[in-house]
N, C-alpha and C positions, 0 to 999 in steps of 0.2 A: 188769451195770452198775447196774440199778435197785436191787438188793439192797445193793450197795456204797454207793450214795447213801443209802439208808435207814439203813444202819449208821452212816455218818458223821453223818447228821442226828440219829440217836439219841444218839450220843456228845456232840454239841453240846448237845442238850436236857438231858442229865444234868448237864453241867458248868456251864451258864450260864443256865438258864432259870427263870422264875417263872411259875406257872400259877394262875389264879383261875377257878373254876367257880361261877357265880352263877345261882341260880334264884329267880324271883319267881312265886308262885302266887296267883291271884285267888280270890275267893269261889266262882266258878263252875268252878273247877279249870283254867281257862285260865291263860296266863302267858307268860313268856319265860325262855330260858336263854341265858347267854353263857359261852363258853369262851375266855378270853383268855390268851395265852402271849406273853411278851416276854423278850428277852435281857437278863440282868443284866450291865451293861457292866463293872463291877469284876471279876466272876467271869470273864467272857470274856477280859479283858485278861491275867489270870493264865495262861490256857491258850494264847492266841494269841501272846502276847509281841510280838516285833517285827513280826509280820504284821498286828497290830491297826491300825497306822497306814497300812497299804497298801491298805485296803479302798476300793473305788470304786463299789460297787453302789448302784443306786437303783431301787426299784420301789414303786409305790403303786397298788394295784388293788383293785377290789371286784367280786364276782360272786355270783350266785345259782345254787345247784346245778342247778335246773331248766334253766338256760341251756345247760349241758353235755349234759343229756339231749336237748334239742332240737337242738343243733348237731351232736352225734354220734349221732343217732338210728339211723343204719345200724349202728353198733356196739351201741347199747342193745338193739335188738330181737333181737340174737343171744343175749342172756342168757336163761336159763330164766325162767319166770313167777315163781318164788320169788325169784330174784336181782333181777328187775325190781321186785318188791314191796319188797325191801330198799332199793334205790336210791330208790324213790318216797317212802320215809320221810324222805328228805333234801331233797325238792323245794323247800321254802321256806327252806332253810338258806342264810344269807348269810355270805359270807367277805370280810373286809378284810385285805389283806396289805400291810404297809409295811416296806420294807428300805431304810434310808438311812444310808450310810456317813458322809455329811456331818453329819446330825443325830444320828448314833449312836442310832438308834431302829430296832429290829428286833422287829416285833410282828405276831402273827396274832390276829385277833378273829373268832370264829365265833359266830353268833347264830341263834336259832330262836324264832319265835312258835308257841305250841301251843294247841289248843282243849281238849285233855285231857292230863293228865300222862303218860298211857300213850303219847302220840304223840311224846314226846321221842326224838330219834335219838341214837345214840352218837356225839357230835360229834368224839370223838378220831379217828374213822376217815374224816372228811369228805374230807380232801385225798387220802387214798389211794384212795377210791372215785372221785373226779374223775379221778385218774390212770388208773384202770382203764378208765373209759368212753372217755377220750381215746385210749388205746392198745389198747383191746380186750383188756386183760389178763384172765386167768381169775381169778375170785374164789378158786378153790382154791389159787392160788399165794400168796395173802396169808398172812403169818405172824402173824396175830393170835392171841392166846391167851386173851384175856378179852373179856367183853361187859358193857356197862353199860346198865341199863334202870331205869325208874322206874314206880311205881304209887302211886295214891291211891284208897283204897276206904274209904268211911265216914270215920272219923277217923284212919286209919292211912296214913302216907306211907312208902314204901320206896325206898331206893336199893339196887339189887340188882346186885352184880358177881359174875359166874360165870366160872370157868375153862373155856374152850371147847376147848382142845387141850393136854393134859397133856405131850405130848412136846415141843412148842415151848416151853411154859412152863418145863420143866426146862432146856432149852438156854439160854433167855433169862436164867434165874436164874444160871446159871454165868457168862454174859457180864457180868451186872451185878455179880457178886461180884469179877470181875477188874477192872471199872471202878472199884469202890470202893477197891481196893488202889492203883490208879494215881492216884486223886484224894485219897488220905489226907493228903498233905502240903499240899494247897491249902485255902484258906479260901473256900469257895464258897457262894453262895446258890442253893438248889435247891428252892424252896418250892412246895408244892401246897396252895392254900387253897380250901376248899369253903364257900360262903356260901349258905344257903337261907333264904328269907323266906316266911312262911306267913300266910294270912288270919285264922287263929285262934291262940290261945296254945298253946304246947307244954306238954304234961303230962309226957311222958317221952321220952328218946332212948336208944337201945340202946348207942351207942358212948360209952364213958366219957371219951374224949378230946374230945368235942364240947362246945363252950361255948355255953350259951344266953344270949341277950341279956337286958338288964334288963327289957324289955317282954314277954319270953317269946314273941315272934313271929318270932324268927330264931335261927339257930345258925351256928356257925363251927367248922370242923375244919381243923387245920393239920398238915401232915406234909411230909416230903421227897419229891420226885418219885421218886427212886431207891428209896425205901422202898415207895412205892405200887406201882411196877412189879415189885418183888420179891414183894409180897404184896397184890395188887389187892383181894382180898376183905376186907382190913382196913378198907376204907372203906365197907363195907355199913352202912346206917343204917335203923333202923325208928323212926319218929317218931310218937308218939301225940298227937293234937291234942284240945283241948277241944271 
């Protein structure tokens, strides 16, 4: 049942979602990251059709990941030390979920304050890991196939995406290609926008599609969500700062 839910969620994400990933880095390498995803209503209406007007859901909630570690500590302590360490990277991650059929606003905002860039968690997995702790699911059952991490050493910032499971990646790519065929006749917004702000000017950036701001202290990279999921490593970035 859980995998069916995740598949349906994924299809909804591909067809009607806009994502913005924003990082602000301070001079001491601390900062904030925000991962905001919201439903594009015009896109969703094309898919949902007559079901769109029948929605009645309302949810507006905020939580901190640490709260689930505390509440479900009996489950948490069953995980291996390595798995607990992974969950602990998310301790201060904050999640705000709003789903309002009346306001037609469906948005998830995940934020984290960090002391060092290397402490940034892979926020795309936050809600899955909360679900694991609540239900005591094995992490080995997760079908994640990529990992995102960040580094900042001397004057070089990196966004590093790696494929962690080639078999799952191959399967997911096949699903994505089928989704693309199904969606070919729709005019959908499926944007993934990366916005990074630095304390010093940018000298160079490795990705030719990244646009540097006029003051040279930020960059923006735009692509489609489905393209990112088909080729996650295409969003790797190496940024050299002054």
